[in-house]
C-alpha positions as CSV (number, residue, x, y, z in Angstrom):
1,X,47.2,38.8,-113.2
2,X,46.3,37.2,-116.5
3,X,48.9,37.9,-119.3
4,X,49.0,36.9,-122.9
5,X,52.2,34.9,-122.7
6,X,52.4,33.7,-126.3
7,X,54.8,34.6,-127.7
8,X,57.1,35.2,-124.7
9,X,57.9,38.6,-123.4
10,X,61.1,40.3,-122.1
11,X,60.4,42.9,-119.5
12,X,63.4,45.2,-118.7
13,X,63.4,47.2,-115.5
14,X,66.2,49.7,-115.5
15,X,67.1,52.6,-113.3
16,X,70.0,54.5,-111.9
17,X,71.6,53.1,-108.7
18,X,69.1,53.8,-105.9
19,X,66.2,54.1,-108.3
20,X,64.5,51.0,-106.9
21,X,64.6,48.5,-109.8
22,X,65.7,45.6,-107.7
23,X,63.0,46.3,-105.1
24,X,60.4,46.4,-107.8
25,X,61.6,43.1,-109.3
26,X,61.5,41.4,-106.0
27,X,58.0,42.6,-105.2
28,X,56.7,41.5,-108.6
29,X,58.2,38.0,-108.1
30,X,56.6,37.5,-104.6
31,X,54.3,34.5,-104.7
32,X,51.1,36.4,-104.1
33,X,51.9,38.9,-106.9
34,X,53.4,36.9,-109.7
35,X,51.9,35.0,-112.6
36,X,53.4,31.4,-112.7
37,X,55.0,32.2,-116.1
38,X,57.2,35.0,-114.7
39,X,60.9,34.2,-114.5
40,X,63.8,36.4,-113.2
41,X,67.0,36.7,-115.2
42,X,69.9,36.1,-112.8
43,X,72.9,38.1,-114.0
44,X,76.6,37.3,-113.6
45,X,78.9,39.7,-111.9
46,X,82.6,40.0,-110.8
47,X,81.8,41.8,-107.6
48,X,81.8,40.1,-104.2
49,X,78.4,39.0,-102.7
50,X,76.9,41.5,-100.2
51,X,75.6,40.3,-96.9
52,X,72.5,38.1,-97.4
53,X,73.1,37.5,-101.1
54,X,73.0,33.9,-102.3
55,X,74.9,32.5,-105.3
56,X,72.4,31.9,-108.1
57,X,69.6,33.9,-106.5
58,X,70.7,37.6,-106.7
59,X,73.6,36.9,-109.0
60,X,76.1,34.3,-110.2
61,X,79.3,35.5,-108.6
62,X,82.4,34.7,-110.7
63,X,86.0,36.0,-111.0
64,X,87.2,38.1,-114.0
65,X,88.9,35.3,-115.8
66,X,85.7,33.2,-115.7
67,X,83.6,36.2,-116.8
68,X,85.9,36.9,-119.7
69,X,85.8,33.2,-120.8
70,X,82.0,33.4,-120.8
71,X,82.2,36.5,-122.9
72,X,84.4,34.8,-125.4
73,X,82.0,31.9,-125.6
74,X,79.1,34.2,-126.6
75,X,77.3,33.3,-123.3
76,X,75.9,36.8,-122.6
77,X,73.2,38.7,-124.4
78,X,74.8,41.8,-123.0
79,X,77.7,42.6,-120.8
80,X,79.3,45.8,-119.5
81,X,81.6,47.1,-116.8
82,X,79.3,49.1,-114.5
83,X,81.0,51.3,-111.9
84,X,83.8,49.0,-110.7
85,X,82.6,45.6,-111.8
86,X,81.5,43.5,-114.8
87,X,77.9,42.4,-115.2
88,X,76.3,40.2,-117.9
89,X,72.9,38.8,-118.8
90,X,72.9,35.1,-119.9
91,X,71.3,34.5,-123.2
92,X,70.2,30.9,-122.8
93,X,67.5,31.3,-120.1
94,X,66.0,34.3,-121.9
95,X,65.7,32.4,-125.2
96,X,64.1,29.5,-123.4
97,X,61.5,31.6,-121.8
98,X,60.7,33.3,-125.1
99,X,60.3,29.9,-126.8
100,X,58.0,28.7,-124.1
101,X,55.8,31.8,-124.0
102,X,56.8,33.0,-120.6
103,X,57.8,36.4,-119.2
104,X,61.4,37.1,-118.5
105,X,62.0,39.9,-116.0
106,X,65.4,41.7,-116.3
107,X,66.9,43.9,-113.6
108,X,69.7,45.7,-115.6
109,X,71.5,49.0,-115.8
110,X,71.0,51.5,-118.6
111,X,73.8,50.2,-120.8
112,X,72.5,46.7,-120.5
113,X,69.0,47.7,-121.3
114,X,70.1,49.5,-124.4
115,X,71.9,46.5,-125.6
116,X,69.0,44.1,-124.9
117,X,66.6,46.4,-126.8
118,X,68.9,46.5,-129.8
119,X,68.9,42.7,-130.0
120,X,65.3,42.2,-128.9
121,X,63.3,45.1,-130.2
122,X,60.0,43.7,-128.9
123,X,61.2,43.9,-125.3
124,X,59.2,46.0,-122.9
125,X,61.6,48.5,-121.4
126,X,60.7,50.5,-118.3
127,X,62.9,53.2,-116.8
128,X,62.4,53.7,-113.1
129,X,63.0,57.2,-111.6
130,X,63.3,58.2,-107.9
131,X,60.9,61.0,-106.9
132,X,63.8,63.4,-106.3
133,X,67.6,63.4,-106.3
134,X,67.6,63.9,-102.5
135,X,65.6,60.7,-102.1
136,X,68.1,59.0,-104.5
137,X,71.1,60.1,-102.4
138,X,69.4,59.0,-99.1
139,X,68.7,55.5,-100.7
140,X,72.3,55.1,-101.7
141,X,73.5,56.1,-98.2
142,X,71.0,53.9,-96.5
143,X,72.1,50.8,-98.4
144,X,75.4,50.8,-96.7
145,X,76.9,48.5,-99.3
146,X,79.5,50.9,-100.8
147,X,82.2,53.1,-99.5
148,X,81.5,56.9,-99.6
149,X,83.7,57.1,-102.7
150,X,81.7,54.4,-104.4
151,X,78.5,56.1,-103.5
152,X,79.7,59.3,-105.1
153,X,80.5,57.4,-108.3
154,X,77.1,55.9,-108.4
155,X,75.4,59.2,-107.5
156,X,77.2,61.0,-110.3
157,X,76.4,58.3,-112.9
158,X,72.8,58.3,-111.7
159,X,72.4,62.0,-112.4
160,X,73.9,61.6,-115.8
161,X,71.5,58.8,-116.7
162,X,68.4,60.7,-115.5
163,X,69.4,63.8,-117.3
164,X,69.8,61.8,-120.5
165,X,66.5,60.1,-120.2
166,X,65.1,61.4,-123.5
167,X,68.3,60.4,-125.3
168,X,67.9,56.8,-124.0
169,X,64.3,56.8,-125.3
170,X,65.8,56.5,-128.7
171,X,67.2,53.2,-127.6
172,X,63.8,51.7,-126.7
173,X,62.8,53.1,-123.3
174,X,59.1,53.5,-123.9
175,X,57.8,53.8,-120.3
176,X,58.8,55.6,-117.2
177,X,57.7,54.8,-113.6
178,X,58.4,57.1,-110.7
179,X,59.2,55.0,-107.7
180,X,57.9,57.1,-104.8
181,X,55.9,54.3,-103.2
182,X,56.8,50.7,-103.9
183,X,53.3,49.2,-104.2
184,X,52.2,51.8,-106.6
185,X,55.3,51.5,-108.7
186,X,54.8,47.7,-108.9
187,X,51.1,48.2,-109.9
188,X,52.3,50.6,-112.6
189,X,54.8,48.1,-114.0
190,X,52.3,45.3,-114.1
191,X,49.8,47.5,-115.8
192,X,52.3,48.5,-118.4
193,X,53.1,44.8,-119.2
194,X,49.5,43.9,-119.5
195,X,48.6,46.9,-121.6
196,X,51.6,46.5,-123.9
197,X,50.1,43.5,-125.6
198,X,47.1,45.7,-126.7
199,X,49.2,48.2,-128.6
200,X,48.2,48.4,-132.3
201,X,51.7,47.6,-133.5
202,X,51.6,44.4,-131.4
203,X,48.4,43.1,-133.0
204,X,48.8,40.5,-135.8
205,X,47.2,42.1,-138.9
206,X,46.0,38.6,-139.9
207,X,43.9,38.6,-136.8
208,X,42.2,41.9,-137.7
209,X,41.6,40.6,-141.2
210,X,39.9,37.4,-139.9
211,X,37.6,39.6,-137.7
212,X,36.7,41.9,-140.6
213,X,36.5,39.2,-143.2
């Protein structure tokens, strides 16, 4: 896919737990799908790695004292406690991609997305919905990465986030993708990113003046 990568772009994929944002990000970043200028923002977290996760690939896993030290140093563009653990998006890699005209893909929760949009209002923010709450619950159960109690916390928070979708729109969520079938959801996200550059408010007025004389 050909993208206008100058200036750089921030693409936020956010969803409730079980919505599928991580699966969508992984699919976009597969070699046969991705533009060479796409980069994934690897977040920091205080939770323990799950089976198969690799330090520096899915997350940077740190303890709470180290996380708090990074917060004090201004290392994160956003950071929140989500469910039971702390998560943060490093600012440096994102700024570098923007300077170099690339595309930075972020997989963040709703709170993190709102904070990123407040600091980077040109970010493309996409909220991913499951096709139904029953599908959402089945996805959470199928993951097998949390206890039943943790699943209930995530499920309750997910319902609140989905019910408040139009409230979050005020914080910059401009697009919604329903993740019923992964390939279709990925195509929708890529189409949004490509079309976003064609919005009138993204066109440099000087360019129009040069065309019209």
